[in-house]
N, C-alpha and C positions, 0 to 999 in steps of 0.2 A: 310297503310302496317302497318304489324306489324312483325318486324326483333328480335327473340332472338335468342341467344349462352346458350350452356348450358355445363359444364365440365363433359368431362367421369371420369369413376372411375380413384381411384388415382394410380391404377394397369397401366393405358394408359396413364397417362397425359405428359410422356415424350413422347410419343410418336403423339400423340392425342391433336390437339388445343381447339378445340373444336368442339362437335356438333350445329347445330343453324337448324333456322324454317323460313321459310318467308309465311306469310297467309298476302293474300291480296282480296277483295270484294269490285269491284267499279265495275261502268260500264265501266270505262274507261282505258284503258291500262296506264302503268306507265314506261317509259324507267329509270333505274338505272345505276348509276355511280358503276363500280367495282374498287377497287383501288388497286392495286401491292401490295402483303401481303408476299409474298416468300414461299406460302404453296401450295399444294396440295389439292385439292377438290374430294371428292366423291359425286354427285348432283344427289337426287331420285326427278324427278317430277310426282306427287301425283293430279296435278289440271290439268288445261286447257295448251296448247302449250306455251309453255316457246321460247320467238323469244332470238336469243345472236346477238344485232346487228351489232356487229364490228364483227362477222365469216359468218354474213348470214345465218346464220343455225336454224333450228328450234329443242328443245327438245321435242317430244312427251310425251304424257298423260302412266305414268307409264315408262318411260325409263328413263334407267339411263346410267350415264357416267360420265368420269374422266376429271375434270377440269387440264389441265398442268400447272404449274409455269407462274405466269406470273412475265414480264418484263413491261408493259405496260398498261397505263390504259384501261377497259373493258365497254361495253354498253348491258347493257340487256334489252328485254321491257317485266313487268309484263301481264301477264294474267289477265283480271278480274276477275276470279275467281284461284287465286295461290296460292297451295302449296305445299310445295318446302323444301324437309329435305338435312340439307348438313353434312358429314363428313370431318372437314379440319386437313388435316396431318402434323406436323412440318418435315420439312428435313430429312429425311431418315425413318424417321415414315409409311411412305405408304410400303416400305420395308420389314418391320418387320410383315408386313400381307401377301404382295402379292410378287410375283414374276415377275418382270418387270424390262427390259434393262438397258433402259436407259430415263430416266425423261425427258432430255432434248430434246428427238425426239417430246416431243408433247409442248414444250413450244408456250406460248399463243396463244394452241389450245383444241380442246378438242377432246374425242373420247367416242364412244359407250361403255357399258359395258352390260355382262349378268347379269341380275339383282342376278339370283340363286348363282354366284359366288363372288360375293361381298357385299353384305348387306342380312339381314331377309328378313322372307317372307311380300309380302306387307302389312296381315293382324295382322302382328304383329306393322310394322312402321304406322297403324293406331290406336292401343291400346293407351290407356290413359296412359301405362309405357313406353313409345319410349326409354325415356333415358335408363332404364333399359334393354329393350330389345338390343337395340345397345350394351350396356356395354358387354351385357352377349356374343352375336355374336363374334362383336373381339378378346374378353377375350379370348374365345375360339379356334381362328384361331392366335394368338400373337406366333410370334415363338422367340423364345432366342436368340437374336439377338441383336449386337448392333455395333458399328462403330465410329470409332474417329470421322468422322464429327460430330456426334451428339455432341461431347464435343467442336468441332469449335464452333458451333451455337451458343450454349449457353454460353459460356465464349468470344464473341464479345466483347470490351471494345468500344463505337463509342466516347464516348470524346480522343479517340487516331487514328491516322493515321492508316490504314489497311497496316501492314506489312506481304505480302504473304510469303516471304524469311526463316523469322522469324515463324512463325505459321507451317511450313511444315518440320523446323528442330527441334521442339518441339513434333510433332508427328512423329520423324524419316522417313520419306517422302519425296520424292524428290516434286519440285515446280509443276513439269509435274504432278505428281502422286496424288500430292493434285487438282490439275485443276482437271483432267480428274476425279475424283471419287466425287467431288463437283459436277461439271457435273450432272453425272451419278446418283446421290442419290438424289441433290437440285432441277435439274434440268437447270440451270444457274452458270452462274462464279461466282465466290465465291464475286469477286469486285462488281458486279452487286446486288449476294444479300445483300453485305454490303450497299450500296446507298440504297437498297428499304427498308431495314431494319431500317435504318438511317430517313428516313423520317418517315415510320411509326413510330415511338417513337418519333417526333417531333409534327408528327399529335397526338397523345395520349394528348401531354404535352399542345399542343393550345387548346383542349377539353377540359383541366382541369379547366383551368380560372385562374390558380394561378400566371400568370407570366405576368406580365404590358409593357414589353419592349421583342421585336422579339431577340434584341439581348442576353436575359437572356437563350432565348429557342437556336438559333444557334452556338454561341459559345462555348457553354461545348459540343455539338455534332460533333466538328470539322471542321465547314461551316467557310470558310475564310472571309467571309462577307455576309450583308443582299443580294445584288444583286445573289450572288452564294445559297445561301439558296433560296430564292425567284423562282430561276430559276429549281433549282431542284425539289424544293417541288410539284411546278405548272405542272412541266414535268410527273410528277407520280400520282397527284392528280386530274389535270383539276381545281382549284384553285388557287387564291393566300394564303400564311400565315395570311394575314391580315383578309380575307374571315371566315376563320375556326375559328379564336378567337370568 
């Protein structure tokens, strides 16, 4: 299986985290774990049927879905012939291109989309200039929108406890308004997003191989101790921190 990520045009990088592709040509389907990352994805299936095991649903060939923000581990079964293209949006990023009432309504779920409304023509997506075609499409529909939620997302400090009252005060909103906006634009509560991204950060540090002791990772990320870190990490990833080293 080949999984690749591509950075979008620099004018899109505060809204779109990456474009990604999965190609798989083997006789046996493969089950794949998807770890929560705090993002929303548009997924385009140009291969055989894709089975989302966790939702007991099928993505047909040439179907396009919106994968809502994940708060728990998800399992998918790649088909023998897999050809998937994804657009991964940062929190608030999806709203910079499309109107959507409340992303929390599809938390840990997916919903079908009309391809012509959300992605370039399939002929463009099968071209060698895939990234250029995606950039052109999203630059063409980008709205001149920004939101304080974006600033919060980019300025979270995982070495310190999350202080919601302080964050709300800094942005001149009430805690209730902050929580309501974060649910709408990120699709999950701020505290849950903070927890997910802290584990994502730990996962990257573990993968780097630059830390001999787990404590060098979990203490700077404000975990109480090894037991606290291991429990939260395993809950979201499905494996232990030592297995990721």
